[in-house]
Structures are given as structure tokens and as C-alpha cells.
N, C-alpha and C positions, 0 to 999 in steps of 0.2 A: 171431731168430737161433738157429741150432742150438746145442745144448749139447754141443759137441765140444771135448775137450781137445787143443790143438795142441802144447803144450809143457809138460812136467812136470819139475820140478826137485826132487830130494831129495839134498842134499849133506851129507855128514858133516863133511868138512873139505877144505881146499885150503891147501897151504903154499908159500911162496916158497922159492927155492933156499937161502936162509940159515936156513930152519927156522921163520920167522915164520908163524903161522897167520893167513891172510887171510880165509878163509871157514869158517864152522862152523855146522852144524845149521840149514840153510836148506831149507824146503819151500815150493814155489810151484806153482800150477796155472794156466796161461794158456789160456783158452778162445778158440775162434774168435770174432772180432769184439771181443775185449776191448781196452780202452785202459787200460793198467796203468802205474802209476808206481812207480819205486824211488827213494825219497827218502832222502837221507843227506848228511851234511856231507863235506867233502873228506877222503879217507883212510878212508871208511867201508867201502869194498870194492865200490862200485857198478860201476866199470869192469871189475874182475876178474870179477865175477859175470856181466856181459854177455859177456865173452870166453869164459867157461866155457859159457854157454848157446849160443853161436855155434859151439862146437867148436874154438875156437882154443887153448884150454888144456885138456889132456886128463888131466893127472896129478892127479886129484882122487879123493877117496873118496866113493862114493855113485853116483847115476845121474842122467842127464839124457836125456829121451826127446823126440824130435820125431816127432809123429804115431805114437807108440807104439814107435818104433825107437831103440835106444841110439845116442846122438850119436857115441860113440866108434867105432862100427862102420860109420858112414856115411862115404862119401867126401866130400871138399869139394864136388864137383859135385852130389852128392845133397842136401847141405845147402843149397847156394846156389841150387838150383832153387826152394826154398821160403822161405828165411830169410836175412837178411843184417844185418850190423852196420854202423852209421854212426858213425864216430869223432867226437870232440868238435871236432877241427880238420879242416875239409874239405880243406885243402891236403895232408893225409896220404893222401887217397884220389884226388884229381884229378891226372891226369898228361898227358892228351892235349891237343893244341893248341887244339881247338875243343870247344864243347858237344856237338855231334853226335858227334864222334869219341869223346868220353869216354863218353857214354851208350850208344853202339853197341858198345863194346868187349865187354861181357858177352854180348849176343845173338850177336855174331859168333863168339865162342869157344864158344858153345853149339851152333854148327853150323847156325844158321838161314840161309836164303838172303837175298839182298839185299832183296827185296820185303818179307819178314817182318821183317827188321831195321829197315827204314825205318818200317814200321807200328808196331813196338814202341817205337821211339824217339819217334815223334810222339805216341803215346798217353801215354807216360810224361812227356814234357815238358808236355803239356796238363794232365795230372793235377797237376803241381806249378806250373802257371801260368807256364811258361817256354817255351811253344811258339814264341814269336817270337825266341828267342835261339839257335836251333840253329846258326847260322853264326858266332856270336860267339866271340871268343877267351876262354878260361878266365880269363886274367889280367886281362881287362877287367871281370870280374864283381865285384859287392860280396860281402862276407863272407856275408851272408844268402842271396844268389843262389847262391853256391857250395854252401851247405848244401842248397839245393833240388835242385841238379844231382846231388849225391851220392844223394839220395833217388830221383831219376829213374833213376839208374844201376841201382839195385836193382829198381825197378819194371819196368824194361825187360826184366829177366831173368825176370819173372813172380813175384817175391817176394810172398808173402802175409803174411809176418811180418817186421816191421821192429823191430830192436833199435837204440835211439838213445841215444847217450851225450851228455848235456847238449845237446840240439838248440838251445836258446835261448842258450847261452853265447856271449858276445861280441856279442850283438845289442842294439840300443837298444830302449827300451820298445815302440815301434811295431813294430819288427822281431820282437820276442818274440811279440807278439799275432798278427801275420801268420803266423808259423811255427806257432803253436799252432792257429790256424784252419785252416791247410793240413792239419795232421796230423788234426784233427778231421774234416775233409771226406774225407780218404783213409779214415779209419776208418768213417765212417757211410755214405758214398756208394760207396766202392770195396771195402768190407768187409775192409780191411787190418787185421790184428791188430798192435797196437803195444805195445811195452814200452819205456818211457822212463825213463832214469836222470836225476835232476835234483835240484837243491836250491832250485828256485824255488817256494817254498811258495804265493805269491800266485796263480800260474797254475793250480795243481792243482785247486782246487774248481770252476773254470770248465769244465774239459775232461775230466778223468780219472774213470773209474768205479770203480777199485779201486787201493789204495795199499799198498805195503810200505815200512815204515820200517827202514832198515838202519843199524846202529851197531856199529862194531868187528867187521864181518864177520858179524853175526847179525841176523836179522829179529826185532825186538823188539815189533812191532805190525803188524797188517794189518787191512784192512777198507775201507769207503767213507771218503771224506774226512770225513764227519760223524762216523763212528765213531772215526777215528784222531786228529783234531785235538781235543784235550780241554782241556788246561791249559798255559799258557805255561811254568810251572816244569818240567813234565815234558819239554817240548820243549827247553828250554834245557839240560837235563841231558845231552842228546845233541847239543848245539851246533846246534840248529835253533830256529825260532820258529813261532808261529801265523801264518796270514795276517793282515795288518795290521788289517783290519776286524774280524776275530775277536778279536784281542788287545784292541782298544779296547772292544768290547762286554763281553768277559770282565772287564776291569778295572772298567767301570761297574757290572756286575752284582755282582761279589764284593767290591770295595773301596768303591764308592759306594752299594751296596745299592739300585740301581735295579732295578725288577721285570721284568727280561727273562725270558721263558719258555725261550729257547734261545739258543745262541751261533751267530749266522749266520757263514757263511764267505765270502760275496760281498757286494758293495755292494747289489745288488738285494734279497737276503735281509735285509740290515741295514735297508734303507729300510722294508721291510714290517714288520719287527719293531719298529722305532722308532715307526711310525705306529700299530701295534696297541697298543703299550705306553702311549703318551701320548695316545691318542685320548680326547677328553672326551665 
């Protein structure tokens, strides 16, 4: 993967109309092909940060650049050719009667002819594994399927960067896993750059390659999941926790004095660590 910075964020502050400081001193660099997580509890500023990155909120101190261009100097059309934001609730974005109508809305408004619109819609629906649902009513879809259609709507416009606000919220455990697998495939096979706001700590080690922890509008730690997830007490201080398997091994190591060399973050890593530790 080329080492190209697609999105750079250097924010000094952003205030709500009542004067409350929502974002302060945030620096981020999103490279082509990254799968990045913004982890934080409710009220930490995740959604506000995504809206700033997408150019929806402009009254901030600092700068946000998309492919080197100041986001505030780009038109909405220039932004949406490359990048789009998917809200937590898909019903806030879906409005057309059928799946095809909704996914085709963007390409039609970008001026593509009918043949190109159909090609883009079919390609986008196939990418999110919804190609058999083109003629279906939006209202007949499940919550998870609606989220997939929102993603398809952005892909049909040629978006190379997806900003996702809690994409697994409201899904059952299997739905969460399917959504994350879908995003991982888009990232690895379609080279879509993904920035995902979430508080689902158990999913992060399985899929994401870089993580920013947000608390009270500030990035307090960043790095790989292995770098970031260290101790449960530190995580609880910002209203988060370690992945469950990591917390178990941490307790066994530090409270029960079992000789683990490292704190694993996934079940597979934990299994290997346990076998190594107790192998006779």
C-alpha cells in the first residue's frame, strides 16, 4: 500500500454554540488504505469529530485537509466525490422507495448517464453483498441491511474514504461480526480507507490497524490496539474497558500471578498464550 496521506486533522478547538468546548488539540493522519478506529464513550466527541472531518462543521480552529486541500475551501461536491459520512441511524440517510433508487441518487446527481449509473449501483450493491436486493423496498430491509445500503450509496459515487459513526450500533452479535467483515473486505479488497467511530472494544483487535482513544474531546492515546490497550484501570478512568479476553488474562497475570508474557487481545492469541504458558 502506498504511503499517501488522504486526510490530515490538526484541530485546536471546536465549540458548540453555547460555548462548550467539544474538541481540542487533536492531531490525526489517515493514510490511503488505513482502517482506523476512534474509540470513546458516549459524549467523548466522536460524532462531532467525524462531522468536522467530513466538512459538515466548519467553525473550528485549526485545519483539516483532504488530499492536501483545506476542507473548508472545497465544495460539497468536491468532498463527496472522494469521502462520505455514514450516520449511526441509517433511517436518517435513506429516503427513496427502493434500494436501487436510493443507491442511484448520488450518481444521477453527479451527472452520469443511465448506463454508468446502473453499472455503479450494481458494483456498489455487490460490494456490500446486497446485489439481489436492488428492487426491494427500503422499508422491508432489516436494520443491518439498511446500514449496508447506506455504504453502497457512498460507494456508488466513487467514495474512497468512508467515515462511519458506530456502524455496529443496534446490531445483534452476528450482525456486528458480519458488518465488520464487510468493512474489512472493502478495506482490503477494494482499498477503501475507513475511519470508524465506535465504543465496541471487543471488535477492534480483530479488524482495525490503528486506534485513537477520545475522551472529553481530546485524543489521549493512539497506536496499534496492542499499544493502546494496556490496563483496565486506565481504561475505566475514561469509561471504557479492555476487550473481555484481555481483561481476564490481565487479572490472571497481575492478581493471580500467573506467568503470562503478554496480554492477548483476541481469543486466538489468548489460546496460544495459555498453551505456551502451561505447556509441560
